[in-house]
C-alpha positions as CSV (number, residue, x, y, z in Angstrom):
1,M,0.0,0.0,0.0
2,N,2.9,2.4,0.8
3,K,4.4,1.9,-2.7
4,F,1.1,2.6,-4.3
5,K,0.5,5.7,-2.2
6,T,4.1,6.9,-2.9
7,G,3.6,6.5,-6.6
8,L,0.2,8.2,-6.5
9,D,1.7,11.1,-4.6
10,K,4.4,11.5,-7.2
11,I,1.8,11.6,-10.0
12,F,-0.4,14.0,-8.1
13,N,2.6,16.3,-7.4
14,I,3.3,16.4,-11.1
15,V,-0.3,17.5,-11.7
16,L,0.0,20.1,-8.9
17,Y,3.1,21.5,-10.4
18,F,1.4,21.7,-13.8
19,C,-1.5,23.6,-12.1
20,M,1.0,26.0,-10.5
21,V,2.5,26.7,-13.9
22,L,-1.0,27.2,-15.3
23,V,-1.9,29.7,-12.5
24,V,1.3,31.7,-13.3
25,A,0.4,31.6,-17.0
26,M,-3.1,32.8,-16.1
27,V,-1.8,35.7,-14.2
28,V,0.6,36.7,-17.1
29,I,-2.2,36.3,-19.6
30,V,-4.7,38.4,-17.6
31,F,-2.2,41.1,-16.8
32,S,-1.0,41.3,-20.4
33,N,-4.6,41.5,-21.6
34,V,-5.4,44.3,-19.1
35,V,-2.4,46.3,-20.2
36,L,-3.1,45.8,-23.9
37,R,-6.8,46.6,-23.5
38,Y,-6.4,49.7,-21.4
39,G,-3.0,50.9,-22.7
40,F,-3.3,50.2,-26.4
41,H,-7.1,49.6,-26.8
42,K,-6.4,46.2,-28.3
43,G,-6.8,43.1,-26.2
44,I,-5.8,39.5,-26.7
45,K,-8.5,37.6,-28.5
46,W,-8.2,34.5,-26.3
47,G,-7.3,36.5,-23.2
48,E,-10.4,35.6,-21.3
49,E,-11.0,32.1,-22.7
50,I,-7.7,30.5,-21.6
51,P,-7.8,31.9,-18.0
52,L,-11.3,30.5,-17.7
53,V,-10.1,27.0,-18.7
54,I,-7.2,27.3,-16.2
55,V,-9.6,28.3,-13.4
56,I,-11.8,25.3,-14.1
57,W,-8.8,23.0,-14.0
58,F,-7.3,24.5,-10.9
59,T,-10.7,24.3,-9.1
60,F,-11.1,20.6,-9.7
61,I,-7.5,19.7,-9.0
62,A,-7.8,21.7,-5.7
63,M,-10.9,19.5,-4.9
64,A,-8.7,16.4,-5.2
65,L,-6.0,18.0,-3.1
66,G,-8.6,18.6,-0.4
67,V,-9.4,14.9,-0.4
68,K,-5.8,14.0,-0.4
69,E,-4.9,16.2,2.5
70,N,-8.3,15.8,4.3
71,L,-8.8,19.5,4.2
72,H,-12.5,19.7,3.4
73,I,-14.7,21.3,6.1
74,S,-16.3,18.9,8.4
75,I,-18.2,19.0,11.6
76,T,-16.2,17.3,14.3
77,L,-18.2,18.0,17.5
78,L,-20.4,15.0,17.2
79,P,-17.8,12.4,16.1
80,K,-15.4,13.3,18.8
81,N,-18.0,12.8,21.5
82,L,-19.1,9.4,20.2
83,P,-17.7,6.0,21.2
84,S,-14.8,5.0,19.1
85,H,-16.6,2.3,17.2
86,L,-19.3,4.8,16.1
87,E,-16.7,7.4,15.2
88,K,-14.9,4.8,13.1
89,G,-18.2,4.0,11.4
90,L,-18.8,7.7,10.6
91,R,-15.3,7.9,9.1
92,I,-15.9,4.8,7.0
93,F,-19.2,6.3,5.8
94,K,-17.4,9.6,5.0
95,Y,-14.8,7.9,2.8
96,L,-17.5,5.8,1.1
97,C,-19.4,9.0,0.3
98,E,-16.2,10.4,-1.2
99,I,-15.7,7.3,-3.3
100,I,-19.3,7.5,-4.6
101,L,-18.8,11.2,-5.4
102,G,-15.6,10.3,-7.3
103,C,-17.4,7.6,-9.3
104,I,-20.2,10.1,-10.1
105,L,-17.7,12.7,-11.2
106,F,-15.9,10.1,-13.3
107,Y,-19.0,8.8,-15.0
108,Y,-20.6,12.1,-15.8
109,G,-17.2,13.8,-16.5
110,L,-16.5,11.3,-19.3
111,G,-19.9,12.0,-20.8
112,L,-19.4,15.7,-20.7
113,A,-15.9,15.4,-22.2
114,K,-17.3,13.2,-24.9
115,N,-20.1,15.7,-25.7
116,G,-17.5,18.5,-25.5
117,L,-15.6,17.0,-28.4
118,R,-18.4,18.2,-30.7
119,S,-18.0,21.9,-29.9
120,F,-15.1,24.3,-29.9
121,L,-14.1,27.3,-27.9
122,P,-14.8,30.4,-30.0
123,A,-11.5,32.2,-29.8
124,T,-8.9,29.4,-29.7
125,H,-10.9,26.7,-31.6
126,I,-9.8,24.2,-29.0
127,T,-12.3,21.4,-28.4
128,N,-14.7,22.2,-25.5
129,A,-13.7,18.8,-24.0
130,I,-10.7,20.6,-22.4
131,N,-13.1,22.1,-19.9
132,Y,-14.5,18.7,-18.9
133,I,-11.7,16.2,-19.2
134,V,-10.4,17.4,-15.8
135,L,-13.5,15.8,-14.1
136,P,-12.5,12.2,-14.7
137,I,-8.8,13.1,-13.9
138,N,-10.0,14.7,-10.6
139,A,-12.3,11.7,-9.9
140,I,-9.5,9.2,-10.2
141,F,-7.5,11.0,-7.6
142,I,-10.5,11.4,-5.3
143,I,-11.4,7.7,-5.6
144,L,-7.9,6.5,-5.0
145,Y,-7.1,8.8,-2.0
146,A,-10.5,8.1,-0.4
147,T,-9.9,4.4,-0.9
148,I,-6.5,4.7,0.8
149,Y,-8.2,6.5,3.7
150,L,-11.0,4.0,3.8
151,V,-8.6,1.0,4.0
152,N,-6.6,2.8,6.7
153,A,-9.7,3.6,8.7
154,I,-10.9,0.0,8.5
155,T,-7.6,-1.5,9.4
156,A,-6.5,1.0,12.0
157,K,-6.8,-0.1,15.6
158,D,-6.2,3.4,16.9
159,L,-8.5,6.0,15.4
160,S,-6.1,8.9,16.0
161,K,-3.7,7.2,13.5
162,S,-6.2,6.6,10.8
163,E,-6.2,10.3,9.8
164,V,-2.4,10.6,9.7
165,L,-1.7,8.0,7.0
166,L,-0.6,10.5,4.3
167,D,2.2,11.8,6.6
168,D,3.8,8.4,6.9
């Protein structure tokens, strides 16, 4: 399991670095477009379209990062006051819900990407699937990381260690 997690982390880090480069590119594109539009009264034709695609990609990859790092907002008052076996059950339920969400994102994301192949972005003429292909990519990471958490929650004897698995 550790080798699998290490490999998955490496792949996810590559995707994160790619997203970081995209965010820097987005800032440069938007800044250049603003300068050209207000300084020279001539903007970049695709200056709004590409940053929109980048924001879409970054948003969904950030969702997968939230699952990987267990950063999503959760209510902890009730689980912390429950007996340990019920708290464990709630954690298992949470990870199962994340896996189901990942499966839904994967299924419908593939359908949206397939439909997006038939249309093109107006300024760049890139297929509209570029906006949707991130959904299945995101879903794969969500499913895999939630599965790692689920297996760890099921096999952990000490609940306090079941949340720390990604720091091993």
